[in-house]
PyMOL Python script that loads the backbone (N, CA, C, O; Angstrom):
from pymol import cmd

cmd.read_pdbstr("""\
ATOM      1  N   MET A   1     141.157 283.091  17.943  1.00  0.00           N
ATOM      2  CA  MET A   1     140.833 283.847  19.574  1.00  0.00           C
ATOM      3  C   MET A   1     139.463 285.869  18.582  1.00  0.00           C
ATOM      4  O   MET A   1     139.563 286.776  17.756  1.00  0.00           O
ATOM      5  N   SER A   2     139.073 285.628  18.994  1.00  0.00           N
ATOM      6  CA  SER A   2     138.433 286.889  18.262  1.00  0.00           C
ATOM      7  C   SER A   2     139.537 288.318  19.469  1.00  0.00           C
ATOM      8  O   SER A   2     140.344 287.977  20.334  1.00  0.00           O
ATOM      9  N   GLY A   3     139.148 289.939  19.072  1.00  0.00           N
ATOM     10  CA  GLY A   3     139.594 290.213  19.182  1.00  0.00           C
ATOM     11  C   GLY A   3     139.390 290.862  21.069  1.00  0.00           C
ATOM     12  O   GLY A   3     140.051 291.656  21.737  1.00  0.00           O
ATOM     13  N   ASP A   4     138.088 289.990  21.377  1.00  0.00           N
ATOM     14  CA  ASP A   4     137.572 290.853  22.890  1.00  0.00           C
ATOM     15  C   ASP A   4     137.663 289.693  23.176  1.00  0.00           C
ATOM     16  O   ASP A   4     136.797 289.238  23.922  1.00  0.00           O
ATOM     17  N   ALA A   5     138.844 288.722  22.640  1.00  0.00           N
ATOM     18  CA  ALA A   5     139.249 287.551  23.762  1.00  0.00           C
ATOM     19  C   ALA A   5     140.259 287.403  24.830  1.00  0.00           C
ATOM     20  O   ALA A   5     140.606 286.317  25.295  1.00  0.00           O
ATOM     21  N   LYS A   6     140.927 289.105  25.366  1.00  0.00           N
ATOM     22  CA  LYS A   6     140.769 289.411  26.459  1.00  0.00           C
ATOM     23  C   LYS A   6     141.287 289.823  27.959  1.00  0.00           C
ATOM     24  O   LYS A   6     141.172 289.165  28.993  1.00  0.00           O
ATOM     25  N   ILE A   7     141.834 290.986  27.787  1.00  0.00           N
ATOM     26  CA  ILE A   7     140.998 292.494  29.148  1.00  0.00           C
ATOM     27  C   ILE A   7     142.652 292.888  29.534  1.00  0.00           C
ATOM     28  O   ILE A   7     143.765 292.433  29.272  1.00  0.00           O
ATOM     29  N   GLU A   8     142.282 293.612  30.035  1.00  0.00           N
ATOM     30  CA  GLU A   8     143.038 294.921  29.896  1.00  0.00           C
ATOM     31  C   GLU A   8     143.591 295.438  32.076  1.00  0.00           C
ATOM     32  O   GLU A   8     143.012 295.861  33.077  1.00  0.00           O
ATOM     33  N   LEU A   9     145.412 294.874  31.548  1.00  0.00           N
ATOM     34  CA  LEU A   9     145.105 294.884  34.028  1.00  0.00           C
ATOM     35  C   LEU A   9     146.000 296.354  33.302  1.00  0.00           C
ATOM     36  O   LEU A   9     146.689 296.693  32.341  1.00  0.00           O
ATOM     37  N   LEU A  10     145.423 296.823  34.492  1.00  0.00           N
ATOM     38  CA  LEU A  10     146.418 298.146  35.061  1.00  0.00           C
ATOM     39  C   LEU A  10     146.620 297.782  36.578  1.00  0.00           C
ATOM     40  O   LEU A  10     146.014 297.280  37.525  1.00  0.00           O
ATOM     41  N   TYR A  11     148.226 298.515  36.134  1.00  0.00           N
ATOM     42  CA  TYR A  11     149.602 297.992  37.423  1.00  0.00           C
ATOM     43  C   TYR A  11     149.034 299.008  38.235  1.00  0.00           C
ATOM     44  O   TYR A  11     148.408 299.891  37.649  1.00  0.00           O
ATOM     45  N   PHE A  12     149.135 299.056  39.516  1.00  0.00           N
ATOM     46  CA  PHE A  12     148.860 300.747  40.212  1.00  0.00           C
ATOM     47  C   PHE A  12     149.969 300.208  41.498  1.00  0.00           C
ATOM     48  O   PHE A  12     149.859 299.161  42.136  1.00  0.00           O
ATOM     49  N   ALA A  13     151.382 301.591  41.698  1.00  0.00           N
ATOM     50  CA  ALA A  13     152.141 301.257  42.948  1.00  0.00           C
ATOM     51  C   ALA A  13     153.390 300.553  42.950  1.00  0.00           C
ATOM     52  O   ALA A  13     154.441 300.924  42.428  1.00  0.00           O
ATOM     53  N   ARG A  14     153.112 299.243  43.747  1.00  0.00           N
ATOM     54  CA  ARG A  14     154.053 298.639  44.185  1.00  0.00           C
ATOM     55  C   ARG A  14     153.811 297.572  43.006  1.00  0.00           C
ATOM     56  O   ARG A  14     154.803 297.241  42.358  1.00  0.00           O
ATOM     57  N   VAL A  15     152.282 296.884  42.606  1.00  0.00           N
ATOM     58  CA  VAL A  15     152.719 296.397  41.714  1.00  0.00           C
ATOM     59  C   VAL A  15     153.134 296.188  40.767  1.00  0.00           C
ATOM     60  O   VAL A  15     153.609 295.183  40.237  1.00  0.00           O
ATOM     61  N   ALA A  16     152.810 298.167  40.198  1.00  0.00           N
ATOM     62  CA  ALA A  16     153.498 298.205  38.915  1.00  0.00           C
ATOM     63  C   ALA A  16     155.315 298.277  38.889  1.00  0.00           C
ATOM     64  O   ALA A  16     156.211 298.117  38.060  1.00  0.00           O
ATOM     65  N   GLU A  17     155.169 298.653  40.488  1.00  0.00           N
ATOM     66  CA  GLU A  17     157.221 298.098  40.503  1.00  0.00           C
ATOM     67  C   GLU A  17     157.850 296.474  40.906  1.00  0.00           C
ATOM     68  O   GLU A  17     158.954 296.264  41.409  1.00  0.00           O
ATOM     69  N   LEU A  18     156.923 295.530  40.569  1.00  0.00           N
ATOM     70  CA  LEU A  18     157.186 294.704  40.215  1.00  0.00           C
ATOM     71  C   LEU A  18     157.192 293.844  39.625  1.00  0.00           C
ATOM     72  O   LEU A  18     157.819 292.791  39.504  1.00  0.00           O
ATOM     73  N   THR A  19     155.718 294.797  38.852  1.00  0.00           N
ATOM     74  CA  THR A  19     155.904 293.487  37.169  1.00  0.00           C
ATOM     75  C   THR A  19     156.792 294.591  35.800  1.00  0.00           C
ATOM     76  O   THR A  19     157.058 294.667  34.601  1.00  0.00           O
ATOM     77  N   GLY A  20     156.933 295.289  37.191  1.00  0.00           N
ATOM     78  CA  GLY A  20     157.842 295.759  35.353  1.00  0.00           C
ATOM     79  C   GLY A  20     156.913 296.882  34.011  1.00  0.00           C
ATOM     80  O   GLY A  20     157.198 297.104  32.835  1.00  0.00           O
ATOM     81  N   LYS A  21     156.031 297.256  34.676  1.00  0.00           N
ATOM     82  CA  LYS A  21     155.340 298.233  33.464  1.00  0.00           C
ATOM     83  C   LYS A  21     154.099 298.328  34.017  1.00  0.00           C
ATOM     84  O   LYS A  21     154.126 297.963  35.192  1.00  0.00           O
ATOM     85  N   ARG A  22     152.781 298.751  33.558  1.00  0.00           N
ATOM     86  CA  ARG A  22     151.728 299.860  34.226  1.00  0.00           C
ATOM     87  C   ARG A  22     150.401 299.236  33.663  1.00  0.00           C
ATOM     88  O   ARG A  22     149.283 299.649  33.972  1.00  0.00           O
ATOM     89  N   GLY A  23     150.715 297.918  32.572  1.00  0.00           N
ATOM     90  CA  GLY A  23     149.240 297.346  32.528  1.00  0.00           C
ATOM     91  C   GLY A  23     149.491 297.084  31.248  1.00  0.00           C
ATOM     92  O   GLY A  23     149.943 298.001  30.563  1.00  0.00           O
ATOM     93  N   GLU A  24     149.207 295.522  30.530  1.00  0.00           N
ATOM     94  CA  GLU A  24     149.295 295.305  29.292  1.00  0.00           C
ATOM     95  C   GLU A  24     147.688 294.151  29.664  1.00  0.00           C
ATOM     96  O   GLU A  24     146.934 294.090  30.634  1.00  0.00           O
ATOM     97  N   SER A  25     147.755 293.267  28.106  1.00  0.00           N
ATOM     98  CA  SER A  25     146.629 293.003  28.264  1.00  0.00           C
ATOM     99  C   SER A  25     146.920 291.443  28.025  1.00  0.00           C
ATOM    100  O   SER A  25     147.968 290.852  27.767  1.00  0.00           O
ATOM    101  N   TRP A  26     145.398 290.925  28.236  1.00  0.00           N
ATOM    102  CA  TRP A  26     145.774 289.236  28.586  1.00  0.00           C
ATOM    103  C   TRP A  26     145.169 288.869  27.231  1.00  0.00           C
ATOM    104  O   TRP A  26     144.937 289.437  26.164  1.00  0.00           O
ATOM    105  N   PRO A  27     145.065 288.017  27.609  1.00  0.00           N
ATOM    106  CA  PRO A  27     144.792 286.256  26.753  1.00  0.00           C
ATOM    107  C   PRO A  27     142.587 286.231  28.069  1.00  0.00           C
ATOM    108  O   PRO A  27     141.776 286.194  28.995  1.00  0.00           O
ATOM    109  N   LEU A  28     142.801 286.257  27.582  1.00  0.00           N
ATOM    110  CA  LEU A  28     141.062 285.087  28.630  1.00  0.00           C
ATOM    111  C   LEU A  28     139.839 285.539  27.892  1.00  0.00           C
ATOM    112  O   LEU A  28     139.190 286.576  27.753  1.00  0.00           O
ATOM    113  N   ALA A  29     139.800 283.387  27.181  1.00  0.00           N
ATOM    114  CA  ALA A  29     139.308 283.676  26.396  1.00  0.00           C
ATOM    115  C   ALA A  29     137.296 283.431  26.666  1.00  0.00           C
ATOM    116  O   ALA A  29     136.217 283.392  26.075  1.00  0.00           O
ATOM    117  N   GLN A  30     137.757 283.362  27.603  1.00  0.00           N
ATOM    118  CA  GLN A  30     135.935 283.162  29.272  1.00  0.00           C
ATOM    119  C   GLN A  30     136.032 283.386  30.075  1.00  0.00           C
ATOM    120  O   GLN A  30     137.058 283.288  30.749  1.00  0.00           O
ATOM    121  N   ALA A  31     134.585 283.962  30.515  1.00  0.00           N
ATOM    122  CA  ALA A  31     135.259 284.083  32.489  1.00  0.00           C
ATOM    123  C   ALA A  31     135.634 283.528  33.313  1.00  0.00           C
ATOM    124  O   ALA A  31     134.911 282.634  33.752  1.00  0.00           O
ATOM    125  N   GLN A  32     137.035 283.787  33.982  1.00  0.00           N
ATOM    126  CA  GLN A  32     137.223 283.790  34.726  1.00  0.00           C
ATOM    127  C   GLN A  32     136.646 284.145  36.798  1.00  0.00           C
ATOM    128  O   GLN A  32     135.653 284.677  37.296  1.00  0.00           O
ATOM    129  N   ARG A  33     137.331 283.796  37.119  1.00  0.00           N
ATOM    130  CA  ARG A  33     137.727 284.499  39.024  1.00  0.00           C
ATOM    131  C   ARG A  33     138.675 284.701  38.709  1.00  0.00           C
ATOM    132  O   ARG A  33     139.491 284.210  37.929  1.00  0.00           O
ATOM    133  N   GLY A  34     138.560 286.126  39.856  1.00  0.00           N
ATOM    134  CA  GLY A  34     139.674 286.833  40.540  1.00  0.00           C
ATOM    135  C   GLY A  34     140.716 286.449  40.640  1.00  0.00           C
ATOM    136  O   GLY A  34     141.774 286.719  40.072  1.00  0.00           O
ATOM    137  N   ASP A  35     140.295 285.461  41.761  1.00  0.00           N
ATOM    138  CA  ASP A  35     141.471 284.373  41.937  1.00  0.00           C
ATOM    139  C   ASP A  35     142.074 283.656  41.521  1.00  0.00           C
ATOM    140  O   ASP A  35     142.830 282.923  42.159  1.00  0.00           O
ATOM    141  N   THR A  36     141.865 283.660  39.968  1.00  0.00           N
ATOM    142  CA  THR A  36     142.597 282.282  39.584  1.00  0.00           C
ATOM    143  C   THR A  36     143.204 283.326  38.591  1.00  0.00           C
ATOM    144  O   THR A  36     144.167 283.105  37.857  1.00  0.00           O
ATOM    145  N   LEU A  37     142.490 284.513  38.676  1.00  0.00           N
ATOM    146  CA  LEU A  37     143.693 285.707  37.967  1.00  0.00           C
ATOM    147  C   LEU A  37     144.723 285.634  38.486  1.00  0.00           C
ATOM    148  O   LEU A  37     145.809 285.528  37.916  1.00  0.00           O
ATOM    149  N   LEU A  38     144.377 285.715  40.474  1.00  0.00           N
ATOM    150  CA  LEU A  38     146.115 286.526  40.669  1.00  0.00           C
ATOM    151  C   LEU A  38     147.091 285.737  40.965  1.00  0.00           C
ATOM    152  O   LEU A  38     148.264 285.912  41.296  1.00  0.00           O
ATOM    153  N   ALA A  39     145.893 284.113  40.657  1.00  0.00           N
ATOM    154  CA  ALA A  39     147.491 283.611  41.311  1.00  0.00           C
ATOM    155  C   ALA A  39     148.406 282.676  39.659  1.00  0.00           C
ATOM    156  O   ALA A  39     149.338 281.883  39.530  1.00  0.00           O
ATOM    157  N   GLU A  40     146.831 283.837  38.123  1.00  0.00           N
ATOM    158  CA  GLU A  40     148.237 283.024  36.973  1.00  0.00           C
ATOM    159  C   GLU A  40     149.172 284.850  36.965  1.00  0.00           C
ATOM    160  O   GLU A  40     149.956 285.240  36.099  1.00  0.00           O
ATOM    161  N   LEU A  41     148.816 285.449  37.943  1.00  0.00           N
ATOM    162  CA  LEU A  41     149.880 286.366  38.219  1.00  0.00           C
ATOM    163  C   LEU A  41     150.765 286.500  38.768  1.00  0.00           C
ATOM    164  O   LEU A  41     151.543 287.298  38.244  1.00  0.00           O
ATOM    165  N   GLU A  42     151.202 285.902  40.020  1.00  0.00           N
ATOM    166  CA  GLU A  42     151.870 285.279  40.404  1.00  0.00           C
ATOM    167  C   GLU A  42     152.700 284.664  40.340  1.00  0.00           C
ATOM    168  O   GLU A  42     153.853 284.902  40.701  1.00  0.00           O
ATOM    169  N   ALA A  43     152.119 283.419  39.693  1.00  0.00           N
ATOM    170  CA  ALA A  43     153.150 282.586  38.038  1.00  0.00           C
ATOM    171  C   ALA A  43     153.813 283.004  37.378  1.00  0.00           C
ATOM    172  O   ALA A  43     154.986 282.675  37.203  1.00  0.00           O
ATOM    173  N   ARG A  44     152.915 284.245  36.591  1.00  0.00           N
ATOM    174  CA  ARG A  44     154.681 284.980  35.900  1.00  0.00           C
ATOM    175  C   ARG A  44     155.228 285.994  36.029  1.00  0.00           C
ATOM    176  O   ARG A  44     156.086 286.482  35.294  1.00  0.00           O
ATOM    177  N   TYR A  45     154.459 286.706  37.662  1.00  0.00           N
ATOM    178  CA  TYR A  45     155.166 287.441  38.253  1.00  0.00           C
ATOM    179  C   TYR A  45     155.858 286.892  39.530  1.00  0.00           C
ATOM    180  O   TYR A  45     156.411 287.838  40.091  1.00  0.00           O
ATOM    181  N   PRO A  46     155.997 286.019  40.039  1.00  0.00           N
ATOM    182  CA  PRO A  46     156.589 285.737  41.072  1.00  0.00           C
ATOM    183  C   PRO A  46     156.782 286.946  42.195  1.00  0.00           C
ATOM    184  O   PRO A  46     156.292 286.866  43.321  1.00  0.00           O
ATOM    185  N   LYS A  47     157.274 287.658  41.903  1.00  0.00           N
ATOM    186  CA  LYS A  47     157.834 289.074  43.741  1.00  0.00           C
ATOM    187  C   LYS A  47     156.517 289.745  43.321  1.00  0.00           C
ATOM    188  O   LYS A  47     156.507 290.971  43.220  1.00  0.00           O
ATOM    189  N   LEU A  48     155.511 289.103  43.093  1.00  0.00           N
ATOM    190  CA  LEU A  48     154.085 289.535  43.805  1.00  0.00           C
ATOM    191  C   LEU A  48     153.801 288.654  44.625  1.00  0.00           C
ATOM    192  O   LEU A  48     153.411 289.317  45.586  1.00  0.00           O
ATOM    193  N   ALA A  49     153.707 287.270  44.992  1.00  0.00           N
ATOM    194  CA  ALA A  49     153.334 286.372  45.585  1.00  0.00           C
ATOM    195  C   ALA A  49     153.596 287.226  47.362  1.00  0.00           C
ATOM    196  O   ALA A  49     154.261 288.239  47.578  1.00  0.00           O
ATOM    197  N   PRO A  50     153.148 286.740  47.949  1.00  0.00           N
ATOM    198  CA  PRO A  50     151.529 286.125  47.682  1.00  0.00           C
ATOM    199  C   PRO A  50     150.606 286.486  47.215  1.00  0.00           C
ATOM    200  O   PRO A  50     149.697 286.587  48.039  1.00  0.00           O
ATOM    201  N   ALA A  51     150.236 286.870  45.831  1.00  0.00           N
ATOM    202  CA  ALA A  51     149.523 287.690  45.072  1.00  0.00           C
ATOM    203  C   ALA A  51     147.528 287.610  45.737  1.00  0.00           C
ATOM    204  O   ALA A  51     146.818 288.608  45.613  1.00  0.00           O
ATOM    205  N   ALA A  52     146.899 286.097  46.469  1.00  0.00           N
ATOM    206  CA  ALA A  52     146.458 286.177  47.088  1.00  0.00           C
ATOM    207  C   ALA A  52     145.641 287.752  47.822  1.00  0.00           C
ATOM    208  O   ALA A  52     144.436 287.885  48.037  1.00  0.00           O
ATOM    209  N   ARG A  53     147.143 289.164  48.179  1.00  0.00           N
ATOM    210  CA  ARG A  53     146.387 289.653  49.066  1.00  0.00           C
ATOM    211  C   ARG A  53     146.279 291.014  48.315  1.00  0.00           C
ATOM    212  O   ARG A  53     146.159 292.207  48.592  1.00  0.00           O
ATOM    213  N   LEU A  54     146.385 290.194  47.195  1.00  0.00           N
ATOM    214  CA  LEU A  54     146.230 291.698  46.413  1.00  0.00           C
ATOM    215  C   LEU A  54     144.642 292.281  45.857  1.00  0.00           C
ATOM    216  O   LEU A  54     143.642 291.584  45.685  1.00  0.00           O
ATOM    217  N   LYS A  55     144.772 293.737  45.651  1.00  0.00           N
ATOM    218  CA  LYS A  55     142.919 294.377  44.923  1.00  0.00           C
ATOM    219  C   LYS A  55     143.445 293.780  43.968  1.00  0.00           C
ATOM    220  O   LYS A  55     144.298 293.395  43.169  1.00  0.00           O
ATOM    221  N   LEU A  56     141.999 293.968  44.729  1.00  0.00           N
ATOM    222  CA  LEU A  56     141.296 294.073  42.231  1.00  0.00           C
ATOM    223  C   LEU A  56     139.839 295.392  41.923  1.00  0.00           C
ATOM    224  O   LEU A  56     138.773 295.673  42.470  1.00  0.00           O
ATOM    225  N   ALA A  57     140.451 295.761  41.010  1.00  0.00           N
ATOM    226  CA  ALA A  57     138.973 296.995  40.943  1.00  0.00           C
ATOM    227  C   ALA A  57     138.440 296.593  39.081  1.00  0.00           C
ATOM    228  O   ALA A  57     139.269 296.797  38.194  1.00  0.00           O
ATOM    229  N   VAL A  58     137.247 296.123  38.777  1.00  0.00           N
ATOM    230  CA  VAL A  58     137.192 295.385  37.659  1.00  0.00           C
ATOM    231  C   VAL A  58     135.857 296.820  37.116  1.00  0.00           C
ATOM    232  O   VAL A  58     134.957 297.308  37.799  1.00  0.00           O
ATOM    233  N   ASN A  59     136.249 297.118  35.705  1.00  0.00           N
ATOM    234  CA  ASN A  59     135.736 298.057  35.475  1.00  0.00           C
ATOM    235  C   ASN A  59     135.156 299.596  36.334  1.00  0.00           C
ATOM    236  O   ASN A  59     134.040 300.091  36.495  1.00  0.00           O
ATOM    237  N   GLN A  60     136.516 299.983  36.735  1.00  0.00           N
ATOM    238  CA  GLN A  60     136.144 301.198  37.727  1.00  0.00           C
ATOM    239  C   GLN A  60     135.593 300.959  39.560  1.00  0.00           C
ATOM    240  O   GLN A  60     135.312 301.824  40.389  1.00  0.00           O
ATOM    241  N   LEU A  61     135.603 299.115  39.723  1.00  0.00           N
ATOM    242  CA  LEU A  61     134.509 298.933  40.134  1.00  0.00           C
ATOM    243  C   LEU A  61     135.577 297.998  41.632  1.00  0.00           C
ATOM    244  O   LEU A  61     136.556 297.296  41.379  1.00  0.00           O
ATOM    245  N   HIS A  62     135.043 298.255  43.089  1.00  0.00           N
ATOM    246  CA  HIS A  62     135.932 297.763  43.739  1.00  0.00           C
ATOM    247  C   HIS A  62     135.411 295.986  43.383  1.00  0.00           C
ATOM    248  O   HIS A  62     134.241 295.721  43.109  1.00  0.00           O
ATOM    249  N   ALA A  63     136.385 295.041  43.448  1.00  0.00           N
ATOM    250  CA  ALA A  63     135.780 293.929  43.189  1.00  0.00           C
ATOM    251  C   ALA A  63     135.786 293.053  44.935  1.00  0.00           C
ATOM    252  O   ALA A  63     136.340 293.523  45.928  1.00  0.00           O
ATOM    253  N   LYS A  64     135.038 291.764  44.885  1.00  0.00           N
ATOM    254  CA  LYS A  64     136.153 290.079  45.971  1.00  0.00           C
ATOM    255  C   LYS A  64     137.460 289.448  44.550  1.00  0.00           C
ATOM    256  O   LYS A  64     137.808 289.695  43.396  1.00  0.00           O
ATOM    257  N   PRO A  65     137.543 289.185  44.880  1.00  0.00           N
ATOM    258  CA  PRO A  65     138.458 287.949  44.562  1.00  0.00           C
ATOM    259  C   PRO A  65     137.158 286.874  43.143  1.00  0.00           C
ATOM    260  O   PRO A  65     137.054 286.594  41.949  1.00  0.00           O
ATOM    261  N   THR A  66     136.533 286.707  44.394  1.00  0.00           N
ATOM    262  CA  THR A  66     135.306 285.798  43.582  1.00  0.00           C
ATOM    263  C   THR A  66     134.693 286.084  42.390  1.00  0.00           C
ATOM    264  O   THR A  66     134.048 285.279  41.718  1.00  0.00           O
ATOM    265  N   ILE A  67     134.904 287.263  42.126  1.00  0.00           N
ATOM    266  CA  ILE A  67     134.080 287.680  40.802  1.00  0.00           C
ATOM    267  C   ILE A  67     134.221 287.072  39.509  1.00  0.00           C
ATOM    268  O   ILE A  67     135.362 286.661  39.296  1.00  0.00           O
ATOM    269  N   LEU A  68     133.470 286.914  38.672  1.00  0.00           N
ATOM    270  CA  LEU A  68     133.411 286.906  37.524  1.00  0.00           C
ATOM    271  C   LEU A  68     134.170 287.953  36.282  1.00  0.00           C
ATOM    272  O   LEU A  68     133.587 288.911  35.775  1.00  0.00           O
ATOM    273  N   ILE A  69     135.384 287.584  35.992  1.00  0.00           N
ATOM    274  CA  ILE A  69     135.930 288.882  34.933  1.00  0.00           C
ATOM    275  C   ILE A  69     135.489 287.877  33.840  1.00  0.00           C
ATOM    276  O   ILE A  69     135.396 286.652  33.765  1.00  0.00           O
ATOM    277  N   GLN A  70     135.225 289.086  32.910  1.00  0.00           N
ATOM    278  CA  GLN A  70     135.111 288.750  31.775  1.00  0.00           C
ATOM    279  C   GLN A  70     135.914 289.180  30.313  1.00  0.00           C
ATOM    280  O   GLN A  70     136.610 290.117  30.705  1.00  0.00           O
ATOM    281  N   PRO A  71     136.136 289.055  29.192  1.00  0.00           N
ATOM    282  CA  PRO A  71     136.855 289.585  28.594  1.00  0.00           C
ATOM    283  C   PRO A  71     135.745 290.146  27.727  1.00  0.00           C
ATOM    284  O   PRO A  71     134.755 289.785  27.091  1.00  0.00           O
ATOM    285  N   GLY A  72     136.972 292.032  28.282  1.00  0.00           N
ATOM    286  CA  GLY A  72     136.208 292.399  27.191  1.00  0.00           C
ATOM    287  C   GLY A  72     136.833 293.825  28.533  1.00  0.00           C
ATOM    288  O   GLY A  72     137.405 294.810  28.067  1.00  0.00           O
ATOM    289  N   ASP A  73     136.614 293.715  30.128  1.00  0.00           N
ATOM    290  CA  ASP A  73     136.693 293.921  31.289  1.00  0.00           C
ATOM    291  C   ASP A  73     137.896 295.062  31.415  1.00  0.00           C
ATOM    292  O   ASP A  73     138.079 295.252  30.212  1.00  0.00           O
ATOM    293  N   GLU A  74     138.399 295.536  31.774  1.00  0.00           N
ATOM    294  CA  GLU A  74     139.114 296.752  32.363  1.00  0.00           C
ATOM    295  C   GLU A  74     139.320 296.270  34.056  1.00  0.00           C
ATOM    296  O   GLU A  74     138.282 296.202  34.714  1.00  0.00           O
ATOM    297  N   VAL A  75     140.810 295.897  34.846  1.00  0.00           N
ATOM    298  CA  VAL A  75     141.079 295.756  35.765  1.00  0.00           C
ATOM    299  C   VAL A  75     142.441 295.999  36.490  1.00  0.00           C
ATOM    300  O   VAL A  75     143.444 295.508  35.972  1.00  0.00           O
ATOM    301  N   ALA A  76     142.464 296.135  36.709  1.00  0.00           N
ATOM    302  CA  ALA A  76     142.881 296.978  37.544  1.00  0.00           C
ATOM    303  C   ALA A  76     143.791 296.530  39.156  1.00  0.00           C
ATOM    304  O   ALA A  76     143.112 297.154  39.972  1.00  0.00           O
ATOM    305  N   VAL A  77     144.438 296.114  39.628  1.00  0.00           N
ATOM    306  CA  VAL A  77     145.143 295.351  40.219  1.00  0.00           C
ATOM    307  C   VAL A  77     146.222 296.222  41.352  1.00  0.00           C
ATOM    308  O   VAL A  77     146.892 297.168  40.939  1.00  0.00           O
ATOM    309  N   PHE A  78     146.290 295.721  42.958  1.00  0.00           N
ATOM    310  CA  PHE A  78     146.919 296.923  43.643  1.00  0.00           C
ATOM    311  C   PHE A  78     146.856 296.541  45.355  1.00  0.00           C
ATOM    312  O   PHE A  78     146.409 295.764  46.198  1.00  0.00           O
ATOM    313  N   GLU A  79     147.518 297.510  45.159  1.00  0.00           N
ATOM    314  CA  GLU A  79     147.832 296.073  47.427  1.00  0.00           C
ATOM    315  C   GLU A  79     146.987 296.620  47.892  1.00  0.00           C
ATOM    316  O   GLU A  79     146.670 297.756  47.538  1.00  0.00           O
ATOM    317  N   PRO A  80     146.319 295.879  48.927  1.00  0.00           N
ATOM    318  CA  PRO A  80     145.572 296.455  49.941  1.00  0.00           C
ATOM    319  C   PRO A  80     146.490 297.851  50.957  1.00  0.00           C
ATOM    320  O   PRO A  80     147.499 297.909  51.661  1.00  0.00           O
ATOM    321  N   VAL A  81     145.807 298.453  50.661  1.00  0.00           N
ATOM    322  CA  VAL A  81     145.544 299.796  51.427  1.00  0.00           C
ATOM    323  C   VAL A  81     145.152 300.156  53.037  1.00  0.00           C
ATOM    324  O   VAL A  81     144.047 300.116  53.577  1.00  0.00           O
ATOM    325  N   THR A  82     146.360 300.490  53.550  1.00  0.00           N
ATOM    326  CA  THR A  82     146.214 300.597  55.167  1.00  0.00           C
ATOM    327  C   THR A  82     146.088 302.196  56.218  1.00  0.00           C
ATOM    328  O   THR A  82     147.005 303.017  56.264  1.00  0.00           O
ATOM    329  N   GLY A  83     145.156 302.301  56.751  1.00  0.00           N
ATOM    330  CA  GLY A  83     144.820 303.761  57.435  1.00  0.00           C
ATOM    331  C   GLY A  83     145.649 304.238  58.823  1.00  0.00           C
ATOM    332  O   GLY A  83     146.322 303.355  59.356  1.00  0.00           O
ATOM    333  N   GLY A  84     145.649 305.228  59.283  1.00  0.00           N
ATOM    334  CA  GLY A  84     146.371 304.967  61.050  1.00  0.00           C
ATOM    335  C   GLY A  84     144.892 305.808  60.821  1.00  0.00           C
ATOM    336  O   GLY A  84     144.278 306.254  61.791  1.00  0.00           O
TER     337      GLY A  84
END
""", "prot")
cmd.dss("prot")
cmd.show_as("cartoon", "prot")
cmd.util.cbc("prot")
cmd.orient("prot")
């Protein structure tokens, strides 16, 4: 695997609490959909369930779960925010 065959994950707020970390490097050899990544995160960190509710930002832009994440991307994972 080359040095770029990974993504940088950033965890915010409750997601950071549930994973016990603020971020990590994640192996990614080829493009992958965001919803697939969320399912893998839930498998690694069961406390995130249901991970499908989580939101993504890829390279600092909000993204839908259908986005194709590429090796080398930065992916932020965070809880949905509600307002009153």
